[in-house]
Biopython code that builds the backbone (N, CA, C, O; Angstrom):
import numpy as np
from Bio.PDB.StructureBuilder import StructureBuilder

atoms = [
    (1, "UNK", "N", (-10.199, 44.617, -33.770)),
    (1, "UNK", "CA", (-9.486, 43.404, -33.698)),
    (1, "UNK", "C", (-8.267, 43.626, -34.631)),
    (1, "UNK", "O", (-7.135, 43.315, -34.260)),
    (2, "UNK", "N", (-8.520, 44.177, -35.867)),
    (2, "UNK", "CA", (-7.403, 44.480, -36.866)),
    (2, "UNK", "C", (-6.367, 45.330, -36.239)),
    (2, "UNK", "O", (-5.159, 45.156, -36.397)),
    (3, "UNK", "N", (-6.934, 46.310, -35.480)),
    (3, "UNK", "CA", (-5.807, 47.290, -34.882)),
    (3, "UNK", "C", (-5.002, 46.688, -33.807)),
    (3, "UNK", "O", (-3.842, 47.062, -33.633)),
    (4, "UNK", "N", (-5.554, 45.764, -33.062)),
    (4, "UNK", "CA", (-4.764, 44.953, -32.067)),
    (4, "UNK", "C", (-3.746, 44.211, -32.794)),
    (4, "UNK", "O", (-2.593, 44.252, -32.363)),
    (5, "UNK", "N", (-4.005, 43.560, -33.803)),
    (5, "UNK", "CA", (-3.032, 42.678, -34.399)),
    (5, "UNK", "C", (-1.981, 43.576, -35.022)),
    (5, "UNK", "O", (-0.806, 43.228, -34.906)),
    (6, "UNK", "N", (-2.276, 44.698, -35.674)),
    (6, "UNK", "CA", (-1.326, 45.552, -36.282)),
    (6, "UNK", "C", (-0.394, 46.190, -35.245)),
    (6, "UNK", "O", (0.815, 46.304, -35.443)),
    (7, "UNK", "N", (-1.021, 46.603, -34.118)),
    (7, "UNK", "CA", (-0.310, 47.202, -33.023)),
    (7, "UNK", "C", (0.679, 46.187, -32.396)),
    (7, "UNK", "O", (1.819, 46.539, -32.095)),
    (8, "UNK", "N", (0.249, 44.970, -32.209)),
    (8, "UNK", "CA", (1.082, 43.889, -31.744)),
    (8, "UNK", "C", (2.375, 43.618, -32.665)),
    (8, "UNK", "O", (3.510, 43.507, -32.201)),
    (9, "UNK", "N", (2.080, 43.533, -33.914)),
    (9, "UNK", "CA", (3.138, 43.379, -34.880)),
    (9, "UNK", "C", (4.211, 44.624, -34.950)),
    (9, "UNK", "O", (5.421, 44.469, -35.117)),
    (10, "UNK", "N", (3.562, 45.852, -34.795)),
    (10, "UNK", "CA", (4.437, 46.986, -34.856)),
    (10, "UNK", "C", (5.213, 47.042, -33.514)),
    (10, "UNK", "O", (6.406, 47.339, -33.585)),
    (11, "UNK", "N", (4.720, 46.813, -32.413)),
    (11, "UNK", "CA", (5.482, 46.922, -31.047)),
    (11, "UNK", "C", (6.638, 45.809, -31.052)),
    (11, "UNK", "O", (7.741, 46.042, -30.557)),
    (12, "UNK", "N", (6.312, 44.599, -31.639)),
    (12, "UNK", "CA", (7.233, 43.454, -31.624)),
    (12, "UNK", "C", (8.409, 43.744, -32.450)),
    (12, "UNK", "O", (9.504, 43.288, -32.121)),
    (13, "UNK", "N", (8.255, 44.537, -33.597)),
    (13, "UNK", "CA", (9.332, 44.933, -34.442)),
    (13, "UNK", "C", (10.241, 45.984, -34.042)),
    (13, "UNK", "O", (11.356, 46.070, -34.558)),
    (14, "UNK", "N", (9.805, 46.846, -33.091)),
    (14, "UNK", "CA", (10.684, 47.956, -32.624)),
    (14, "UNK", "C", (11.794, 47.544, -31.893)),
    (14, "UNK", "O", (11.644, 46.605, -31.112)),
    (15, "UNK", "N", (12.956, 48.115, -32.015)),
    (15, "UNK", "CA", (14.170, 47.715, -31.220)),
    (15, "UNK", "C", (14.005, 48.078, -29.806)),
    (15, "UNK", "O", (13.317, 49.051, -29.498)),
    (16, "UNK", "N", (14.649, 47.289, -28.852)),
    (16, "UNK", "CA", (14.414, 47.557, -27.414)),
    (16, "UNK", "C", (15.109, 48.894, -27.059)),
    (16, "UNK", "O", (16.133, 49.279, -27.623)),
    (17, "UNK", "N", (14.488, 49.548, -26.106)),
    (17, "UNK", "CA", (15.030, 50.864, -25.582)),
    (17, "UNK", "C", (15.367, 50.796, -24.080)),
    (17, "UNK", "O", (14.571, 50.314, -23.274)),
    (18, "UNK", "N", (16.521, 51.274, -23.739)),
    (18, "UNK", "CA", (16.910, 51.203, -22.235)),
    (18, "UNK", "C", (16.262, 52.274, -21.432)),
    (18, "UNK", "O", (15.456, 53.077, -21.903)),
    (19, "UNK", "N", (16.629, 52.243, -20.282)),
    (19, "UNK", "CA", (15.994, 53.210, -19.169)),
    (19, "UNK", "C", (16.214, 54.664, -19.674)),
    (19, "UNK", "O", (15.328, 55.503, -19.510)),
    (20, "UNK", "N", (17.265, 54.937, -20.222)),
    (20, "UNK", "CA", (17.665, 56.420, -20.664)),
    (20, "UNK", "C", (17.174, 56.791, -22.003)),
    (20, "UNK", "O", (17.398, 57.924, -22.426)),
    (21, "UNK", "N", (16.473, 55.864, -22.757)),
    (21, "UNK", "CA", (15.894, 56.102, -24.047)),
    (21, "UNK", "C", (16.781, 55.823, -25.079)),
    (21, "UNK", "O", (16.482, 56.296, -26.176)),
    (22, "UNK", "N", (17.909, 55.100, -24.984)),
    (22, "UNK", "CA", (18.848, 54.801, -26.079)),
    (22, "UNK", "C", (18.350, 53.386, -26.599)),
    (22, "UNK", "O", (17.950, 52.495, -25.849)),
    (23, "UNK", "N", (18.426, 53.298, -27.942)),
    (23, "UNK", "CA", (18.156, 51.992, -28.554)),
    (23, "UNK", "C", (19.257, 51.057, -28.228)),
    (23, "UNK", "O", (20.392, 51.490, -28.027)),
    (24, "UNK", "N", (18.972, 49.770, -28.165)),
    (24, "UNK", "CA", (19.961, 48.719, -27.770)),
    (24, "UNK", "C", (20.113, 47.783, -29.046)),
    (24, "UNK", "O", (19.164, 47.334, -29.689)),
    (25, "UNK", "N", (21.376, 47.575, -29.291)),
    (25, "UNK", "CA", (21.586, 46.509, -30.359)),
    (25, "UNK", "C", (22.205, 45.137, -29.610)),
    (25, "UNK", "O", (23.309, 45.135, -29.065)),
    (26, "UNK", "N", (21.440, 44.138, -29.664)),
    (26, "UNK", "CA", (21.805, 42.978, -28.958)),
    (26, "UNK", "C", (22.990, 42.290, -29.688)),
    (26, "UNK", "O", (23.445, 41.272, -29.167)),
    (27, "UNK", "N", (23.506, 42.725, -30.783)),
    (27, "UNK", "CA", (24.665, 42.133, -31.376)),
    (27, "UNK", "C", (25.983, 42.669, -30.641)),
    (27, "UNK", "O", (27.062, 42.076, -30.637)),
    (28, "UNK", "N", (25.729, 43.811, -30.063)),
    (28, "UNK", "CA", (26.883, 44.596, -29.405)),
    (28, "UNK", "C", (26.796, 44.536, -27.808)),
    (28, "UNK", "O", (27.779, 44.573, -27.068)),
    (29, "UNK", "N", (25.530, 44.443, -27.417)),
    (29, "UNK", "CA", (25.179, 44.498, -25.864)),
    (29, "UNK", "C", (24.493, 43.193, -25.546)),
    (29, "UNK", "O", (23.725, 42.600, -26.303)),
    (30, "UNK", "N", (24.856, 42.818, -24.344)),
    (30, "UNK", "CA", (24.297, 41.677, -23.710)),
    (30, "UNK", "C", (23.166, 41.992, -22.779)),
    (30, "UNK", "O", (22.244, 41.184, -22.666)),
    (31, "UNK", "N", (23.176, 43.157, -22.080)),
    (31, "UNK", "CA", (22.171, 43.634, -21.219)),
    (31, "UNK", "C", (21.866, 45.034, -21.491)),
    (31, "UNK", "O", (22.666, 45.745, -22.099)),
    (32, "UNK", "N", (20.754, 45.453, -21.071)),
    (32, "UNK", "CA", (20.292, 46.804, -21.123)),
    (32, "UNK", "C", (19.385, 47.221, -19.856)),
    (32, "UNK", "O", (18.548, 46.403, -19.472)),
    (33, "UNK", "N", (19.504, 48.384, -19.228)),
    (33, "UNK", "CA", (18.802, 48.805, -18.104)),
    (33, "UNK", "C", (17.356, 49.034, -18.497)),
    (33, "UNK", "O", (17.007, 49.737, -19.445)),
    (34, "UNK", "N", (16.510, 48.342, -17.643)),
    (34, "UNK", "CA", (14.988, 48.558, -17.815)),
    (34, "UNK", "C", (14.363, 49.266, -16.592)),
    (34, "UNK", "O", (13.410, 50.032, -16.736)),
    (35, "UNK", "N", (14.903, 49.004, -15.400)),
    (35, "UNK", "CA", (14.284, 49.696, -14.162)),
    (35, "UNK", "C", (15.340, 50.238, -13.274)),
    (35, "UNK", "O", (16.398, 49.625, -13.125)),
    (36, "UNK", "N", (15.118, 51.270, -12.727)),
    (36, "UNK", "CA", (16.128, 51.990, -11.806)),
    (36, "UNK", "C", (15.352, 52.521, -10.736)),
    (36, "UNK", "O", (14.650, 53.513, -10.929)),
    (37, "UNK", "N", (15.413, 51.924, -9.559)),
    (37, "UNK", "CA", (14.658, 52.439, -8.358)),
    (37, "UNK", "C", (15.609, 52.681, -7.162)),
    (37, "UNK", "O", (16.621, 52.003, -6.981)),
    (38, "UNK", "N", (15.237, 53.637, -6.404)),
    (38, "UNK", "CA", (15.886, 54.152, -5.242)),
    (38, "UNK", "C", (15.385, 53.423, -4.076)),
    (38, "UNK", "O", (14.166, 53.313, -3.952)),
    (39, "UNK", "N", (16.196, 52.894, -3.177)),
    (39, "UNK", "CA", (15.689, 52.400, -1.817)),
    (39, "UNK", "C", (15.188, 53.566, -1.027)),
    (39, "UNK", "O", (15.882, 54.571, -0.869)),
    (40, "UNK", "N", (13.869, 53.426, -0.481)),
    (40, "UNK", "CA", (13.379, 54.345, 0.289)),
    (40, "UNK", "C", (13.817, 54.494, 1.636)),
    (40, "UNK", "O", (13.570, 55.542, 2.233)),
    (41, "UNK", "N", (14.513, 53.456, 2.245)),
    (41, "UNK", "CA", (15.015, 53.552, 3.536)),
    (41, "UNK", "C", (16.640, 53.749, 3.636)),
    (41, "UNK", "O", (17.160, 54.105, 4.694)),
    (42, "UNK", "N", (17.306, 53.521, 2.592)),
    (42, "UNK", "CA", (18.791, 53.680, 2.664)),
    (42, "UNK", "C", (19.093, 54.722, 1.618)),
    (42, "UNK", "O", (18.748, 54.572, 0.446)),
    (43, "UNK", "N", (19.754, 55.804, 2.066)),
    (43, "UNK", "CA", (20.205, 56.809, 1.088)),
    (43, "UNK", "C", (21.198, 56.428, 0.065)),
    (43, "UNK", "O", (22.252, 55.918, 0.444)),
    (44, "UNK", "N", (20.976, 56.620, -1.187)),
    (44, "UNK", "CA", (21.970, 56.388, -2.276)),
    (44, "UNK", "C", (22.116, 54.910, -2.593)),
    (44, "UNK", "O", (23.108, 54.505, -3.200)),
    (45, "UNK", "N", (21.099, 54.058, -2.174)),
    (45, "UNK", "CA", (21.057, 52.745, -2.493)),
    (45, "UNK", "C", (20.142, 52.583, -3.704)),
    (45, "UNK", "O", (19.055, 53.160, -3.643)),
    (46, "UNK", "N", (20.436, 51.874, -4.801)),
    (46, "UNK", "CA", (19.575, 51.707, -6.014)),
    (46, "UNK", "C", (19.425, 50.292, -6.258)),
    (46, "UNK", "O", (20.334, 49.507, -5.989)),
    (47, "UNK", "N", (18.222, 49.894, -6.801)),
    (47, "UNK", "CA", (18.115, 48.515, -7.405)),
    (47, "UNK", "C", (18.025, 48.665, -8.955)),
    (47, "UNK", "O", (17.163, 49.371, -9.480)),
    (48, "UNK", "N", (18.783, 48.099, -9.527)),
    (48, "UNK", "CA", (18.836, 48.160, -11.115)),
    (48, "UNK", "C", (18.353, 46.818, -11.638)),
    (48, "UNK", "O", (18.785, 45.780, -11.136)),
    (49, "UNK", "N", (17.499, 46.805, -12.600)),
    (49, "UNK", "CA", (17.046, 45.555, -13.308)),
    (49, "UNK", "C", (17.419, 45.761, -14.658)),
    (49, "UNK", "O", (17.113, 46.801, -15.241)),
    (50, "UNK", "N", (18.115, 44.767, -15.249)),
    (50, "UNK", "CA", (18.538, 44.645, -16.720)),
    (50, "UNK", "C", (17.953, 43.607, -17.303)),
    (50, "UNK", "O", (17.816, 42.571, -16.653)),
    (51, "UNK", "N", (17.495, 43.692, -18.647)),
    (51, "UNK", "CA", (17.051, 42.729, -19.392)),
    (51, "UNK", "C", (18.272, 42.147, -20.170)),
    (51, "UNK", "O", (19.117, 42.919, -20.622)),
    (52, "UNK", "N", (18.369, 40.896, -20.323)),
    (52, "UNK", "CA", (19.544, 40.309, -20.961)),
    (52, "UNK", "C", (19.148, 39.307, -21.938)),
    (52, "UNK", "O", (17.981, 38.918, -21.985)),
    (53, "UNK", "N", (20.095, 38.841, -22.765)),
    (53, "UNK", "CA", (19.781, 37.841, -23.897)),
    (53, "UNK", "C", (19.725, 36.450, -23.198)),
    (53, "UNK", "O", (20.269, 36.287, -22.105)),
    (54, "UNK", "N", (19.086, 35.488, -23.818)),
    (54, "UNK", "CA", (19.049, 34.171, -23.300)),
    (54, "UNK", "C", (20.356, 33.516, -23.577)),
    (54, "UNK", "O", (21.067, 33.723, -24.560)),
    (55, "UNK", "N", (20.619, 32.585, -22.453)),
    (55, "UNK", "CA", (21.822, 31.746, -22.597)),
    (55, "UNK", "C", (23.150, 32.476, -22.806)),
    (55, "UNK", "O", (23.790, 32.377, -23.853)),
    (56, "UNK", "N", (23.527, 33.201, -21.777)),
    (56, "UNK", "CA", (24.783, 33.864, -21.889)),
    (56, "UNK", "C", (25.981, 32.873, -21.829)),
    (56, "UNK", "O", (26.010, 31.992, -20.970)),
    (57, "UNK", "N", (26.864, 33.011, -22.652)),
    (57, "UNK", "CA", (28.082, 32.075, -22.663)),
    (57, "UNK", "C", (29.114, 32.545, -21.782)),
    (57, "UNK", "O", (29.109, 33.740, -21.486)),
    (58, "UNK", "N", (29.992, 31.791, -21.323)),
    (58, "UNK", "CA", (30.992, 32.187, -20.420)),
    (58, "UNK", "C", (31.962, 33.354, -20.843)),
    (58, "UNK", "O", (32.456, 34.149, -20.042)),
    (59, "UNK", "N", (32.181, 33.355, -22.269)),
    (59, "UNK", "CA", (32.972, 34.433, -22.857)),
    (59, "UNK", "C", (32.142, 35.725, -22.991)),
    (59, "UNK", "O", (32.694, 36.770, -23.335)),
    (60, "UNK", "N", (30.891, 35.670, -22.737)),
    (60, "UNK", "CA", (30.007, 36.888, -22.778)),
    (60, "UNK", "C", (29.888, 37.548, -21.445)),
    (60, "UNK", "O", (29.436, 38.693, -21.409)),
    (61, "UNK", "N", (30.218, 36.993, -20.434)),
    (61, "UNK", "CA", (30.159, 37.430, -19.066)),
    (61, "UNK", "C", (31.028, 38.651, -18.843)),
    (61, "UNK", "O", (30.701, 39.561, -18.081)),
    (62, "UNK", "N", (32.159, 38.628, -19.550)),
    (62, "UNK", "CA", (33.032, 39.801, -19.550)),
    (62, "UNK", "C", (32.397, 40.997, -20.127)),
    (62, "UNK", "O", (32.493, 42.083, -19.557)),
    (63, "UNK", "N", (31.709, 40.840, -21.303)),
    (63, "UNK", "CA", (31.020, 41.851, -21.986)),
    (63, "UNK", "C", (29.784, 42.344, -21.140)),
    (63, "UNK", "O", (29.505, 43.542, -21.180)),
    (64, "UNK", "N", (29.077, 41.535, -20.424)),
    (64, "UNK", "CA", (28.077, 41.961, -19.586)),
    (64, "UNK", "C", (28.590, 42.842, -18.386)),
    (64, "UNK", "O", (27.919, 43.823, -18.068)),
    (65, "UNK", "N", (29.662, 42.562, -17.755)),
    (65, "UNK", "CA", (30.309, 43.282, -16.836)),
    (65, "UNK", "C", (30.797, 44.602, -17.259)),
    (65, "UNK", "O", (30.699, 45.588, -16.529)),
    (66, "UNK", "N", (31.314, 44.633, -18.411)),
    (66, "UNK", "CA", (31.709, 45.883, -18.960)),
    (66, "UNK", "C", (30.526, 46.849, -19.290)),
    (66, "UNK", "O", (30.647, 48.064, -19.128)),
    (67, "UNK", "N", (29.440, 46.304, -19.733)),
    (67, "UNK", "CA", (28.218, 47.109, -19.978)),
    (67, "UNK", "C", (27.772, 47.507, -18.581)),
    (67, "UNK", "O", (27.504, 48.690, -18.369)),
    (68, "UNK", "N", (27.678, 46.650, -17.662)),
    (68, "UNK", "CA", (27.176, 47.083, -16.356)),
    (68, "UNK", "C", (28.017, 48.197, -15.816)),
    (68, "UNK", "O", (27.460, 49.184, -15.336)),
    (69, "UNK", "N", (29.296, 48.105, -15.861)),
    (69, "UNK", "CA", (30.208, 49.235, -15.415)),
    (69, "UNK", "C", (30.003, 50.710, -16.321)),
    (69, "UNK", "O", (30.197, 51.835, -15.861)),
    (70, "UNK", "N", (29.600, 50.417, -17.597)),
    (70, "UNK", "CA", (29.335, 51.550, -18.227)),
    (70, "UNK", "C", (27.983, 52.374, -17.815)),
    (70, "UNK", "O", (27.871, 53.600, -17.790)),
    (71, "UNK", "N", (27.052, 51.469, -17.520)),
    (71, "UNK", "CA", (25.756, 52.096, -16.937)),
    (71, "UNK", "C", (25.948, 52.680, -15.572)),
    (71, "UNK", "O", (25.322, 53.696, -15.271)),
    (72, "UNK", "N", (26.797, 52.092, -14.693)),
    (72, "UNK", "CA", (27.057, 52.530, -13.388)),
    (72, "UNK", "C", (27.862, 53.899, -13.518)),
    (72, "UNK", "O", (27.549, 54.845, -12.794)),
    (73, "UNK", "N", (28.825, 53.997, -14.374)),
    (73, "UNK", "CA", (29.540, 55.186, -14.630)),
    (73, "UNK", "C", (28.659, 56.296, -15.168)),
    (73, "UNK", "O", (28.936, 57.467, -14.910)),
    (74, "UNK", "N", (27.647, 55.985, -15.879)),
    (74, "UNK", "CA", (26.681, 56.919, -16.464)),
    (74, "UNK", "C", (25.865, 57.500, -15.363)),
    (74, "UNK", "O", (25.713, 58.719, -15.292)),
    (75, "UNK", "N", (25.299, 56.631, -14.445)),
    (75, "UNK", "CA", (24.607, 57.000, -13.310)),
    (75, "UNK", "C", (25.382, 57.794, -12.358)),
    (75, "UNK", "O", (24.853, 58.770, -11.826)),
    (76, "UNK", "N", (26.610, 57.459, -12.092)),
    (76, "UNK", "CA", (27.523, 58.267, -11.223)),
    (76, "UNK", "C", (27.655, 59.653, -11.767)),
    (76, "UNK", "O", (27.516, 60.604, -10.998)),
    (77, "UNK", "N", (27.917, 59.844, -13.060)),
    (77, "UNK", "CA", (28.212, 61.089, -13.671)),
    (77, "UNK", "C", (26.902, 61.947, -13.684)),
    (77, "UNK", "O", (26.939, 63.168, -13.531)),
    (78, "UNK", "N", (25.743, 61.244, -13.873)),
    (78, "UNK", "CA", (24.395, 62.084, -13.959)),
    (78, "UNK", "C", (24.042, 62.553, -12.611)),
    (78, "UNK", "O", (23.579, 63.687, -12.484)),
    (79, "UNK", "N", (24.230, 61.733, -11.516)),
    (79, "UNK", "CA", (23.814, 62.059, -10.207)),
    (79, "UNK", "C", (24.889, 62.762, -9.356)),
    (79, "UNK", "O", (24.590, 63.348, -8.315)),
    (80, "UNK", "N", (26.184, 62.685, -9.841)),
    (80, "UNK", "CA", (27.293, 63.433, -9.161)),
    (80, "UNK", "C", (27.937, 62.516, -8.097)),
    (80, "UNK", "O", (28.595, 63.046, -7.201)),
    (81, "UNK", "N", (27.786, 61.138, -8.140)),
    (81, "UNK", "CA", (28.446, 60.251, -7.236)),
    (81, "UNK", "C", (29.941, 59.979, -7.594)),
    (81, "UNK", "O", (30.285, 59.902, -8.773)),
    (82, "UNK", "N", (30.759, 59.846, -6.642)),
    (82, "UNK", "CA", (32.177, 59.619, -6.840)),
    (82, "UNK", "C", (32.645, 58.112, -6.588)),
    (82, "UNK", "O", (33.668, 57.652, -7.095)),
    (83, "UNK", "N", (31.844, 57.438, -5.805)),
    (83, "UNK", "CA", (32.055, 56.023, -5.462)),
    (83, "UNK", "C", (30.954, 55.101, -5.683)),
    (83, "UNK", "O", (29.792, 55.506, -5.673)),
    (84, "UNK", "N", (31.271, 53.829, -5.893)),
    (84, "UNK", "CA", (30.183, 52.964, -6.062)),
    (84, "UNK", "C", (30.607, 51.557, -5.345)),
    (84, "UNK", "O", (31.790, 51.220, -5.300)),
    (85, "UNK", "N", (29.660, 50.834, -4.840)),
    (85, "UNK", "CA", (29.974, 49.534, -4.255)),
    (85, "UNK", "C", (28.746, 48.519, -4.728)),
    (85, "UNK", "O", (27.601, 48.784, -4.360)),
    (86, "UNK", "N", (28.972, 47.516, -5.435)),
    (86, "UNK", "CA", (28.024, 46.566, -5.899)),
    (86, "UNK", "C", (27.708, 45.656, -4.751)),
    (86, "UNK", "O", (28.622, 44.941, -4.341)),
    (87, "UNK", "N", (26.518, 45.588, -4.173)),
    (87, "UNK", "CA", (26.174, 44.873, -2.947)),
    (87, "UNK", "C", (25.647, 43.483, -3.349)),
    (87, "UNK", "O", (25.863, 42.509, -2.628)),
    (88, "UNK", "N", (24.945, 43.392, -4.516)),
    (88, "UNK", "CA", (24.302, 42.155, -4.855)),
    (88, "UNK", "C", (24.108, 42.037, -6.364)),
    (88, "UNK", "O", (23.686, 42.983, -7.028)),
    (89, "UNK", "N", (24.414, 40.892, -6.871)),
    (89, "UNK", "CA", (24.025, 40.583, -8.278)),
    (89, "UNK", "C", (23.343, 39.247, -8.444)),
    (89, "UNK", "O", (23.787, 38.260, -7.858)),
    (90, "UNK", "N", (22.315, 39.183, -9.196)),
    (90, "UNK", "CA", (21.588, 37.958, -9.329)),
    (90, "UNK", "C", (21.215, 37.806, -10.774)),
    (90, "UNK", "O", (20.678, 38.724, -11.393)),
    (91, "UNK", "N", (21.493, 36.673, -11.296)),
    (91, "UNK", "CA", (21.132, 36.291, -12.741)),
    (91, "UNK", "C", (19.857, 35.501, -12.721)),
    (91, "UNK", "O", (19.817, 34.409, -12.154)),
    (92, "UNK", "N", (18.864, 35.995, -13.296)),
    (92, "UNK", "CA", (17.525, 35.270, -13.300)),
    (92, "UNK", "C", (17.259, 34.941, -14.803)),
    (92, "UNK", "O", (16.996, 35.832, -15.611)),
    (93, "UNK", "N", (17.330, 33.761, -15.105)),
    (93, "UNK", "CA", (17.242, 33.321, -16.540)),
    (93, "UNK", "C", (16.060, 32.381, -16.846)),
    (93, "UNK", "O", (16.183, 31.398, -17.576)),
    (94, "UNK", "N", (14.902, 32.742, -16.243)),
    (94, "UNK", "CA", (13.725, 31.852, -16.329)),
    (94, "UNK", "C", (12.692, 32.626, -17.007)),
    (94, "UNK", "O", (12.456, 33.719, -16.494)),
    (95, "UNK", "N", (11.997, 32.296, -18.084)),
    (95, "UNK", "CA", (11.058, 32.861, -18.901)),
    (95, "UNK", "C", (11.472, 34.228, -19.508)),
    (95, "UNK", "O", (11.546, 34.448, -20.717)),
    (96, "UNK", "N", (11.730, 35.112, -18.526)),
    (96, "UNK", "CA", (12.189, 36.518, -18.973)),
    (96, "UNK", "C", (13.622, 36.646, -18.295)),
    (96, "UNK", "O", (13.762, 36.757, -17.077)),
    (97, "UNK", "N", (14.623, 36.622, -19.163)),
    (97, "UNK", "CA", (16.040, 36.657, -18.629)),
    (97, "UNK", "C", (16.321, 38.075, -18.084)),
    (97, "UNK", "O", (16.357, 39.043, -18.844)),
    (98, "UNK", "N", (16.523, 38.181, -16.738)),
    (98, "UNK", "CA", (16.788, 39.489, -16.050)),
    (98, "UNK", "C", (18.093, 39.319, -15.245)),
    (98, "UNK", "O", (18.505, 38.235, -14.830)),
    (99, "UNK", "N", (18.691, 40.501, -15.072)),
    (99, "UNK", "CA", (19.916, 40.612, -14.291)),
    (99, "UNK", "C", (19.679, 41.789, -13.280)),
    (99, "UNK", "O", (19.534, 42.960, -13.630)),
    (100, "UNK", "N", (19.656, 41.343, -11.997)),
    (100, "UNK", "CA", (19.435, 42.327, -10.901)),
    (100, "UNK", "C", (20.654, 42.656, -10.253)),
    (100, "UNK", "O", (21.506, 41.813, -9.972)),
    (101, "UNK", "N", (20.761, 43.968, -9.991)),
    (101, "UNK", "CA", (21.921, 44.563, -9.254)),
    (101, "UNK", "C", (21.540, 45.542, -8.248)),
    (101, "UNK", "O", (20.720, 46.421, -8.513)),
    (102, "UNK", "N", (22.150, 45.427, -6.990)),
    (102, "UNK", "CA", (21.904, 46.369, -5.944)),
    (102, "UNK", "C", (23.272, 47.158, -5.800)),
    (102, "UNK", "O", (24.339, 46.554, -5.693)),
    (103, "UNK", "N", (23.187, 48.463, -5.803)),
    (103, "UNK", "CA", (24.361, 49.353, -5.828)),
    (103, "UNK", "C", (24.369, 50.312, -4.791)),
    (103, "UNK", "O", (23.335, 50.963, -4.641)),
    (104, "UNK", "N", (25.328, 50.530, -4.047)),
    (104, "UNK", "CA", (25.386, 51.702, -2.981)),
    (104, "UNK", "C", (26.426, 52.694, -3.558)),
    (104, "UNK", "O", (27.571, 52.370, -3.871)),
    (105, "UNK", "N", (25.886, 53.973, -3.668)),
    (105, "UNK", "CA", (26.713, 54.957, -4.284)),
    (105, "UNK", "C", (27.051, 55.928, -3.173)),
    (105, "UNK", "O", (26.260, 56.056, -2.239)),
    (106, "UNK", "N", (28.164, 56.612, -3.214)),
    (106, "UNK", "CA", (28.561, 57.632, -2.269)),
    (106, "UNK", "C", (29.065, 58.893, -2.973)),
    (106, "UNK", "O", (29.443, 59.860, -2.311)),
]
sb = StructureBuilder()
sb.init_structure("model")
sb.init_model(0)
sb.init_chain("A")
sb.init_seg("    ")
for serial, (resi, resn, name, xyz) in enumerate(atoms, 1):
    if name == "N":
        sb.init_residue(resn, " ", resi, " ")
    sb.init_atom(name, np.array(xyz, "f"), 0.0, 1.0, " ", f" {name:<3s}", serial, name[0])
structure = sb.get_structure()
């Protein structure tokens, strides 16, 4: 029982880590990538799930879009894509605030 309590405290105190293993500072970033899945039926179509802070203000939406573009450019560079088209965006801010994006790369 002691180990479970200590482990819970230790895990809750660690900074969040994005999909690529980078630590995230919520003072500078509004979102960070947690899931990155490829569509099995459509080539080069990906489902991205981001964790975000609660209650994003209107002035922070620009920062979120900037961070999204940074992640998309990172993925494009890593996989060798030259174009991207964002097909869908959904902001889910209930219990666990998430930001879902569907992207088609070429």
